N, C-alpha and C positions, 0 to 999 in steps of 0.2 A: 615198240620202243628198245623193251627189255632185250630182246635178241641182237637188236644192232648195239646195245652196250657191251653185251656179253662179247659179241664178235669181235667188236673195237678194242675191248680189254685184251684180247688174245694177241693182237697185233705188236704188243710190246710199244715201248716209247719210240723206238725209231721208226717202225711200221707206222704209227699213228700220226708222226709229224708227216710222212711221205704222204699219206692219203688227206691229210688236212691241208697241205700245201698243194693237191692236186698235180704231184708230178707222177703218180701211177693210181690207178682205180684200185677199190678194196679186194676185188678178185683176184687182180695179179699180185697184189703184195700177198694175200692168203697162200697164192701157188708158191710165192718164193719161200715163204716160211714152211711150207710142206717140205719142199725140196731141202731147205736147212736141215730139217728135223731127219729125213733119210739119210743126209751125209754123217748126222751127228752119228747115228746108228752105227754106220759103217767105221766110225771112230775118225773122222774126217772133222774138225774145227773149221767153221767160216763164219765170219761176220756177215751178217743180215745184210750191210750194206754192200760190202763188198760183192757179195753174191747177187744182189739187185744189179749190179753195174755189170758184172760179168754176163749176166743173162739179157743184158740191155732193158731193164725195167725202168731205170733211171741211167741219167749221165753221171760220170766222176765230178761235175760241179754241182749237181744237183746234191749227191752224197756229201761232198763239204758243206754245203748249207744248212743240210740236215744235222750234220755232225755238230756244226756250231750253234744252231739252235738248241740243239740236246744238251749241250756243254754248257750252255749259258743258263740253264734251268737249275739255279742253286738255293731259292729260296721258297719253299713251301708255305703257301699262305691259306689259312682255313679258308674253306667257300670258294676259292679260286684255282684256276688251273693256269699255269704260265706256259705261254707257247712259244714266243720266241722275244729276242731281245731287238729292241727298236734302236736304241740309241745308249751313249753314254756321256756323261756331263761329270762336271768336277765334283757336284754333291752326291751324285748317284747315278743309277741307270733307269731307263725306261723299257718296259716289257709290254708285248701285246699278251693279253689274258683272257681269260674267258669265266665268267662268273656263272657259277655252277648251278645254281637254283633259279637263277633268271634265264641261263643258256643263251647269254649275250657276251659279245666281247666288250673287253675294257682296257683301258690302258693303266698300267701299275708302275708307279714311280717308286724308287727305293732309296733311302739314303747309305751311302756306303758306311762299312761299319768301323772304318777307322775315324768318320765324322763323329760316328754315335756316341764316342767316349765324352764330347763335349757338350755339354748341356744347352750352350748357345746356338749349336747347329740343330740340335733335336727341335728348340724352339721356333728357330726360322724354319725348319721342314714341318714343323705341327702348324706354325702360322699361316704358311699357303694354304694347307689343306682347311684350316679353318677359315681362311678369306673366302675361298672358292665355294665352301659348303653353304656360305650365306649369300651367295648370288644365283639367281635363279633367271636366265635371260637367253634367248633364242642365239645368240651371237658370242655366248661365251663359255667356254667348255665346262662343263658341270661336275662337281665332285660327288663322289659316291660313297666312298669307306675310307677310314683311317684307323690306323692301328699297330701293333708291334707283335712280331712273334720272334721268340728265341732272341730278343735283343735287336732285332732288325726291325727298321721302321717303315711301314710303307702307307701309299697313300694312292686309293684307285678313284680312277676318272673315266669320263666318257671316253669313247675311243672315236676317233675321227677317222674316218676311213679315205682322206685325199690327202692331197700335197698341200705345203704351205705355199704362201705368195713367192718367198724366195724361190722354191724349186720352179715354180711356174716362170719365174724371171731368168732362172739358171736355163729353163729349157726353149722359152719363146724370147727373150729378150727384153719386151715390155708387155705392158697390158692395155690392151686398147682402152680409149678415153671413158666411155660409156660405162664399160665393165668397171674400171677402175674407181669411177663416182660411185658405181654403185656399192663397191666393196667397202670405200671410204664412207659412204652413209650409215653403212650398217654397223662400222667400226664405231662411228659418232655415237650410234645410239648405244652402244655397249658403255662408250665412256661417259655418256649421260645416266645411265643406270649405275655405273659404279660410282660416279661423283655423289649420287642421291643417297648410295649407302657409305658414303664418306671415305672412299678409297682413291687413290691415285697409283695408277698401274707402273708407270716410270721405266715401262722397258716395250712400248709398242713398237715393233719393226716386222718387216715381212717372214722373219722366221718363225714369228709368234702370232701369225695370222694364219689358220689351217681352214682349208675347203672340203667340204663334206662332198659326197659322192654327187649332189645334187647341187653342188655349186655355193652352198650357203657358207660364208666367212664365219670363222669363230676364233675368238680371242684367247690364247693359251698363254701358259707359264704366268701365273700370279705370284711367284716366289720372290717378287721386289717389290709386291704391293704395298702401298704405305696408307695407315688408316690416321685417322685425326688425333688417337691416342698415342701412335708411335711418333709424331712430329716431334716431341721433346727429345727424345733420345733413339732415334733409329739408327738401325745398324748401316754403316757406310761401306759394306763390304763390296768388294768391286765386282761387277755383273761375272756369271761364270760363261756368257755368251761373248763378252768382250774378248778382244785378242789379248793373248799373253805378250808383251813386248818388253818386259823388263823396266819399263818405267814404273815409278813409285806412284801409281795413281790411286786415288780410293773414290774414284766416281762409281756412282750405281746406274746402270743404263747400258747402252750399247752406243760406241761413240758417233758412229755414222749417223744415227737418229736420235740424238741426246739434245735436249733445249740449252740454251746456254745458261739458264740460271742452275741447271742440273749439273751442266759441267763444271760450274764454280762453287757446288754443294751449297747453294741457297735453300731457301724453303720454296716447295713446289706446290701446283694445286693441278685441278684438270687442265689448266693452260698448256702447262707442260707435256701433257699427254696429246694436246691437240698440236703443239709444235712436232712432235715425234710421228703422229699420224700424218701431218703436212708431209715430213721427210719421207714417210713410206710411199705416199701419194706421189710425190715427188720421181721418187725410184720407179714406181711403177708405170709412170708415162713418159719417163725419159731414157729408163734403162740404165740409170748411173744413180748413185748416191748423190746428196747434193754438195757434199765436201769430200774429198779425196786426200789420202796421205800415206805414208809408209808405216806411220807410228799413230797410236791413239791419240797422245798429247796433240800432233799436227793437227788431228782432225777436230779435235775438241777445241783448239783455239780458233780455229776458223770458223767453228759455230759462233763464237763468241765474238770475232773481231770482224769478220769478212760478210758482205752483201752476197745473199744466193742468187746464183744466176738464174734469170727467168726461164722458167722452162720450156717456153715457145723459142728460146735461142737455140736449144738442144734438141728439141723436136719441133720442127716449124707447122706441122699439122696440127697442133694442140690449138683449141680453141682460145680466144683471149680471157674468157670466163675461169675455165681451169688454171688457167696461168694467174690470174688476179687471187683465185682462192688460195691457191698454192702460196702465193709470196705473203698473204695475211696471215695464214697457219701459220706462217715461218717468220714471222715479224720476231726482231731480237727482244724487245720488250714485250713481256706477257701482256700489258695493257693495252696493246697495239693489236692484238689479235683478237679472235672471238671471245666474248665475253660470258658466253654461256655454253654447254654441249648443245642447247636449243637454238641457238645463233648460227652454230657451225652446222646443224641440221639444216636449217633455213637456207644458208647460203648454198651448200652442196645440191640442194634441192630445186634452188634457182638456177644454178649452172646446168643441173641435169637438162630442165626445162627450156632453158632461153641460151644456153652457152654463153652467157655473160654475168657478170656479178655487179648489180649497179651501186655505184657510190665508190668501188675501188678506186677509180682514175683518178676521182675528185680529191682523194687522199694523198698529200706530199710526202712523202718517203723522204728522209734525210740521206742526200747524196754523200755514201763512203765511198773511199778510195777502193776499188777491189783489183787485185791481180787478174789478169788474164791466164789462162792454164798455162802454167810452166814459165811465165815472164813477170818482171818486174822491173822497176826503176834501177835496181842493182842487178850486177852480172848474176845470172842465174844457172847454174850448171849443176848435176851432180858429180861430187869431188871423187877422182880417183888417187888413192895412195900412190905418193912418190917421195923418194928422199929429197931433202932440201941438197940445191948445187953449190959448189964451193964457188961459183963465178955470180952467184945472185947479188954481188955488193954492188950497190948502184945508188944513186941519189935520187930524191923524189922528182919525178916527171916536173912538177912544180913546186915553188917553195911558197907559192902564193895562191889561195883558193878563194873565187870569188864571193862576196857578200852576196846573199838572197836577201831580197827586201820584202818586207812582210805586205799583205794587201792593205792594211791601214795605211792612209798617206800621212799622218803625223809625223813631224819629224822624231819623236822619241821612239816610234815602233820601226822608222827606218834605220835607225842605228841599232836594233837590236838583230842580234844573227842567231840562227840554228848553229846547233851542235856541228853539223855536216859542213858548215859554210863559215867556220871561224876564220878569221886572217892568223894565216901562219907566218908571215912575212918578216914581222919582228922576232922568231925564234931563230936562235943560233943552232941550225942543224948540220954546221959542216962535221960534226962529230958524230952524227948518228946517220951514218949513210946505210944503212941496212934496217929493215924491220925488225929485226932481232935485236939490234942495238937501241933502236925505238920502244920497243917493248920492254925491256931492261931498264931504260930509263923511266917509263911510267911505273915500275914496281919501286923505284927507288926515291921517286918525290912523293911529298905529301900533300902539294900543290894542286889543287882540283882541276884548274884549267889545263895546265902543262899535261897532268896526268891524261886529261880528255883529249889534248890534241896529240899526244904521242901515240895514243891508241887508235887513234883516227887513221893516223898515217900507217902505223904497223897493220892495220887490218886491210889495207889495201893491197898486201903483197900478194903476188900472182906467182911465186916461185915455190914458196913453202906454205902449204896449206896448213901446217900444225901450227905455225906461227900467226896466220890469219884466224885461225880456229880460236885460238887461247886469247887474242886480241879482242876478236869480237865479242867472246864471253866476258873478259873483264871487262870492256866497256859498257856492255849492256847492266852488268851490276853496280856500275859506276853511275849510271843515268837513270837507272830503274825507278826511284823516287821523284825524281824531278821531269824525267821525259818518259813515262810509263809506256804510252804506246810505240814510241820508238824503240825501245826496248825490246817489245813484243815483237816487233817486226823483225829486229835483227836476230833473235833467239829462234823465231820462227824458220827463218832463212838458213840458220845453222844448222837445224835439226834437219829441215829438207836437203839442203846442198852437203852436208858432211856425212852423211849416212854411212859412209865407209871409215867412218873414223868413231863409230859408236862404242868401241871401247875407250878412247881418249878421255882421259879424266874431264877435260874441258867439255866434253860433247856432255856427259853425266851432268855436270853442273849447269848446263845450258838448259836440259830438261828439266833440272829440279826447280830454276829460276822462272822458266815458263809457265809450270805449273803454280808456281808461287804467286806470280802476277795475275795468272787466270782467276784466282780465287778472292784477290785482294778487291 
């Protein structure tokens, strides 16, 4: 063993990485090093990597890979050897390393030096290490060590030598139902264990479930874990894994898998983790996320307001049991989901054994209006920027919009009209021939009903998108107190359909109001 160590030391950093990556044998590397020394004696300076490529011991691509690994090693940690960089996040980097005294591979997470200047960042970083250190479960990545060296903080974790579920989905499209249920059951047991320790993970998703070489799933990234002690003043910083859209979001979690209560910054418990696991299971068996959108706020709003599409409508081969299981896990109200991790484990076990979930069909779920993909009762299309035309002056197609009767047959309810169906026949619109003029009139009046009617007309403009965008934004603000659901629907339409106008002032105001209403 001593001779092996001595021989490996003579390889230098570059040669050691080549051997460790199995790009070349130890004997071949030694032969190239010997040749390099002969050239140096003749006055010819040549880099080891260049000589290896010239002698065809490694390829140019392998040389670049080794150089990247070599240059990434910037943080010496006592007792550990950094081998290569695995990834980079907003808080820091993750390296593959080796614990020298145990001769085992480990994952080394570091905190960026620029973030270590703030005590709050250090506290958050050490909190993850402390949280992981308290947990010892076969389906949770284990913590090994934590410390700091020369002002740089590091956290040593178990190294899991397989792909994430996200990588599996990227490569294969979907995960077969039986395998997906097995993974979900093991994750449910991890949730049970975390719950017993009074923790909530808050960011369960395919990217945070890693498979070992034997196929055992392990829950990773406890950086957002919330303990009972944290609930009064927990940090509401945005997840590093959440996409950066420019939206002023303060949510914690990842939009595609976030629970409705978490998206609204309400108190969360293990049932929020159940929802996120349900969204992850949905993705595994269908190949797509439950809700989609171009921006984080669109996706989060759909988690709050829209029904989940039954998974078997996307993948028809799924059993009714897994379909009902996912719908139960992803109920909007936490009280309608499984009420304990043990209940979730039992439900998953039942579905695995029988492909059914008894009792699921008996429960009546409230029927909420759900848009089919890409459509709604309103005109739905992506807006393309265009200039307003000078010939767009036109009278409204109709000066009168029909009243809609309420379902209640009483006379009083029949007399009530919705905002979208208010009679405009009594308005004098002769001088308001264009949506631009109607929009201007809405700004000049303080009368609520007149303002409402002017904006309704202006937002129907099909010749100038910027006029309709502003009108819809103003209309949503106007009705947001009395007609919150309608306001959310219009704002969601604005953000989805007017994406090309994202720099427009009113687009930004629409995002701000939608977030405000989601949290109300």
